[in-house]
N, C-alpha and C positions, 0 to 999 in steps of 0.2 A: 856437187854435180851442177853442171850448167843448166840453164833453162831449157835449151834444146834437148839435152839428154833426158831431163825429166819429162818433157813432152813426148819424146819417143817411147819412153817406158810406159807412160800413160796410155798411149795408143795401143801398145801390146796388151795392156791389162784392161782395156775398155769393157769387155764382157763382165769382168769381175767388179769393176768400178760401178757399172750400171746396177748390178745386183746389190752392191753395198749401199748405193744411194736410195734404192727402192725399199730398203728395210731399215730397221732400227738397230742393226747389228753394230757392235763396236769393234769386232775383229772378224776377219774372214781368212780362212786357211784353205788353200787350193792345191790339189794334186791332180794328176791326169785322171779324169773321170769322176772326181769327187771334190765338191766344194762345200765346206761347212761354215755356217755363220754362227757366231757367238754373241749373245746379248744377255742382259740381266734376266735370269730365270729360265733360260732356254739355250739349247745348242742343237741345231738340226741341219741336215743337208739342204742345200739350195738347188733348185732346178736350173743349173747353169751348165751349158755345154762347154767343157774345158778339155780340149784334146791334148794329146802328148806333144804334138809339134808346137802348139802355141805355148805350152808350159816350158818346153825346152828353150824357145827363143826368149821367154821372159826371164828364166833363171840365168841364162847367159848374159843378158843385158843388165840385170840388177847386181852390180858388184859391191854395193854398199847401201845402207839405208837411205832411201830417197824420199823427199817430201814432195808430194804431188799437190794437185789443186785441192782446195778446201781443207788443207792441213792433213790429208791422208798420207800415211807413210807406207812404203813398200819395202819389204825385207825378205830375204831368202833364209829360211831356217830349216835345217834338216832336209833339204831338197824340196821343201814346200814354199810356195809364195804366201807370205803373210801380209795382209793389209790391215792397218789399224786406223780407225777413225777417231778424231777427238770427240770428247763428250760435248753435249749441247751446253754452251755457257749460259743459256737462258733458262735452263731447267733448274728450279730451286727446290728447297726442302718441302714447300707446300705441294709441289707437283708429286713428290714421292708419297706424301700423305694421301693425296687423291687417288694414287695408284695402289694404295694399300701396302706400300713398302714398310712404313713405320707409322706409329700412332701420332696423333697431333701433339700430345704432351711431350712425348719422347723426342719428336722432331724439333720442337721449339727449344727443348733443353740442349740438344746437340748444337743447334745453331747459335744459341746464346752463349754456350760454353766456349765454343771456338772463337766467337767474337770477343770474349773476355780474355782470351789468351791461353785457354786450357788446350792441352794436346789430346788428341783422340787417336787410338789405335783401332783399325778396322780389320777384323778377322772374318773373311768371307771369300767366296769365289772372285776371281779377278774382275769380271765384268760387273758384278754387284758392287764390289768395292770402288771401282772407278766411278760408277754412277753416284754412289753416296758421297764420295769425297768431292766430286765435281759439284754436287748440289750444295755442299757446305761452303765450298770456295765461291760459288756464284753469289752468296749473300754478302761478300766483301766488296770493298771499293778498289783494292789493288791486289788481286790474287796472283800467286805465282806457283809454278809447278817445278819441283826439283826432279829432274829426269835421271833415270838410271842408264839409259842408252839412247843413241840417236833415233831408234825406232819408236820412241814415245811420241804419241800424237797429242799435241797441246793446242787448245783453241788460239786463234790468232790474236785475240784481245787479252790473253793472259801472258804473263812473263814466263819465259822458258829459262830456268835456272839450273846450274850444274853443281852447286855446292851451297851449304848453309851460309857461307860468307857472302855469296852473291845475293841470297835472300835478304840478309841484313843490309847489304848495300842498296838493294832496290827498295827496301822499306815495305815489303809485302805484309799486308795486314792479315792475310790468310794464306797458308802454305799447304800444298798437297804433294803427295808422292805415292805412286802406285807401281813402281817398277824397280825399287831398290831392295837389297837383301836385308837380313836382320841386323847385321853389323852396322850398315849405314843408317838403318831405320832408328836404332837406339842412339846412334851418334847425332843424327839430325834432331830427334825429339829432345835430346838433352841440351841442345844449343839454341832452339828457337821456341817461340810461343805462338799459339793459334794454328797448330799444324794438325792435319789429318793424314795418317800414313797407313798404307796397306801392308798386311802381313798374311802370308798364305797359311791359313788355319781355318778350322771349322768349329773349334771348341775354345772356350775361354781358357781352360788350363793349358791346352796345347799352344795357344798364342803366347801366353806368358812364358812357357818353357822355352819356346823358340827365341823369344826376345831375351830371356836370361842367357841362353847360349850365345847369342850375338854379343851381349854385354861381356860375358866371360872372355870371348875371343878378343874383344876390344881392349880389355884391361889385363889380358894375359893371366887370368886366374888370380887377381890380386885381392879378391874377396869383397869388392865394392859392387857386387851385382844388385843387391837390394836397394842400395842408395841410388844406383843408376836408374833402376826402374821407377823409383819414387820421383826422381828428378825429371824423367822423360815423359811419363804417361799419367794422365788424369782420368780418362775414361777409356773403356774398351767396349767396342761394339761388335757383336757376333751376329752374323747373318748366314742363312742357309742357301741352298741351291735354288729355292723358290724366290729369291731376292727379297725375302722378308726378314726384318731384324728380329732376332729371337731373344737376345739378351743385351743389356747395357749394364756395365759394372763400373764402379769407381775404385781406383786404387788408393787405399788409405794406409796410414802408418800403423804398424802393429809391433808388439814386443819382439817378435821373431823377424822383423824386417818390414814387410808390407803384406797386405791382404786385400783381395778383391771384394768389394761390397756391392751386392746385387741391387740395382736400382729399378730395372724393368726386366720382366720375364714373361715368357709365353708358356703355354701348356698348363695353365691353371684353370680350374673350373670357375664359373660355369661355361665360359667360351675359351676353349683350349687354344684356339688360333689367335686370340687377341694378345697384344703386348700391353700388359698392365703394370702399373707402378707397384713396387713392393717395399720401397724405402725411399726416403728423401735424400738428396745429396747433402753433404756436410757444408756446402758453401751457399746456403740459401740467403744469408745476409749479404754476401758478395753479389749475388744475383739482384737482390733488391736495390742495393746501392748503385748498380750499373744500369739502372733504368728498366729492370725486369721485375718490378714489384708484383705485378699480376701473376706472372709465371711462378715466382717464389711462393705466393699465397696458394696457388693451385697445387703446386707440388707438396706443400705442407699439409693441405687438407685432403689430397687425393691418396696419400700413402698411409697405410696402417702403421701402428706403433711397432708391431712385430711382423716381420716378413713371413715367417713360417709358423707352424703350430708351437704354442708355448710348451716348454719342457715341463713335465710333471714334477711338482715339488717333491723333494725327498722326504720320506716319512720319518718324522722325528722318533728317535729311539727312546723309549721310556726307560727311566733309571731302574735298576734291579730293585725289586720289592724287598723290603726289610720287614721281618716279623714285628708286630706291635709289641712294645714292652709289656711284660706281665706286671700287673698291679698287685701290690701286697694287700691282703685283706685289711679292711679298716678295723682298728682296735680303739675302743673307747678309752680316752684318757681319764684316769682317776685323779681327783683333786689331791694335793699333798696333805699330809697329816696336819691337823690343826687349822686348816683353811676354813673360812666361814662357808656355810652351805650355799649352794648356788640358788639364785632366786627362782621361784616357780615359773615366773613369767619373764620373757625377754625384756630388759629395760628399754630397748629401742622401741618397743610397742606400747610404752607407757602413755603416749599421747594419742594412741589409736582410739577411735570411738568404741564404746562398749558393744558387745553383740546385741543384735536386735535393733540397731539404730534405724534400720529401714522402717521399722514399725512406727517410730516417732514421726516419720514424715508422711504417714498415711492419715487421711482424714478420718473423722469418726465413722462416716458411712463406709469408708474402706475397711475399717476395723470390723465393722459389723458384717461386711461382706466376707471377711476372712475368718469370721468366727466359726467354730466347728459346727454349730447348729445350722448355719446358713449355707453350708457347702456339703458336697458329697464326700465320700471317702477318698476318691482319687485326687480331688482338688486339695483336700486337707493334707494328704500325704505329700503332694508336690510342694505346697506352701511350707510344710515343715522341713522338706529337704533343702530349701533355699533360705531357711531361717526367718521366714515371714510369719510364722504362726506356730503354736505348740502342736505337737503330734496329736492326731485324732485319737479318741478313745477306742478301745477294742470294739468289735461288732457286738451289739446287744447291751452295751454299757452306756448309760446316759451321762454326759459330762455334767459336773456340778461345780458351782462357784465356791469360793472360800467361805462366804457367809452361810451357804447351805451346808457345807461340811462342818462348820462350827456349831450349828444349831441342831444337827442331826443326833441320832442315837449315840454315836461315837464322838460327839462334839468335844467332850473334855479331853479325850485322848488325842484327837487331831489338833486341838488348840495347844496342848502341851508339846506335841511334836513340832508344830510350827514355831513355837517360842524357842525351843532348843535349836532349830535350824537357823533362825535369825541370829541367835547368840553366837553360834559357830561361825556363821558368815562374817560377823563383826570381828571375831578373833582372827580369822584368816586374813581379813583386810588389814588389821593392825600389824600382824606379823609381816605382811608384805611391805608395809610402809617402813618398818624398822629395817628390814633387809635392804631396801632401796637406799635408805640413809647411810647405812654402813658401807655399801658399795660405792 
């Protein structure tokens, strides 16, 4: 359309253009008696007088999408006048952080990832997605926007591209798209790097399902869907109607194809509205080598090892109990006929000290202290139990020495008994020595 034709349309839409300039709306939809402005996080009617006659003249004049002043586009859709304003090219990721759209750590990760050539799929309402994609593009040196229709409003300082080939020819370091369908989205993401593309979804699973459906239509059901998703998408950002990012997931390789790995999530205690890290991305080393060492360290230390509660370990099953074997009663083994008699004492104890050796280590005063006359009955009994002294005499009986027994009334009898006991002890000792030599 010629410049004069655009100026004529602008004059007809002047009340709407004034309302658009006075607000932060990205889109304005006007019907007779009702004008609604759409911006990130809100959609509400505007107090603009838009009568049926003015609406009829505007609809008749706008025969195709027209670019007006400041990059605003005017289009007629479904009998309504739709004005779209380009996003602010000066609004960056840190501005979204200040407005509470995304956390500092998540915003830095998204910006660094797109700058490194990773592709981001944005699942959110249209205005929210446009604002987030534009903020990511504003961080680049040569951003470009792949348009889906002439009605797309693109900042004047950014390149307006119509195909991935044009993006490659232009050399765009960051590429955005917010008005293409799922088929073109998966095709674009599979051919370029450093792109942020919008898909109309509100949940992570729904966004991936719609992207898979687009890949299926592109490849006509050839079974390359999982590979297409892995080649196209690195991160998926999910935002809600309040313009806040709720989830960020990384697409990783799995045995069954691919799997989303949650990196940031909201709705967790103690602050359910906060976007908190739950896992670190798998390309921390790539971040560090690309000049984002501080970011890589912060992500590594800010995320726990386990994103959710640890699974309870399975209880080990104990083996079935077996009854203990019954032991046969011990039977004493009899020596064979003609075998020499067993020694009375164990030969291994031949070098053992004789009983009562503890008494030899006691001093004379100690022996006196342990004598039956010098101790009571309890001490004498205890000493006898440990082999430290002979047993005490019965109560009422006075202990006598060997000399006293030999000179007493029964001295001859006692002396004879003592002599026989010594002879018997000598015979037993000699027999033990003979048995030991034979063994």
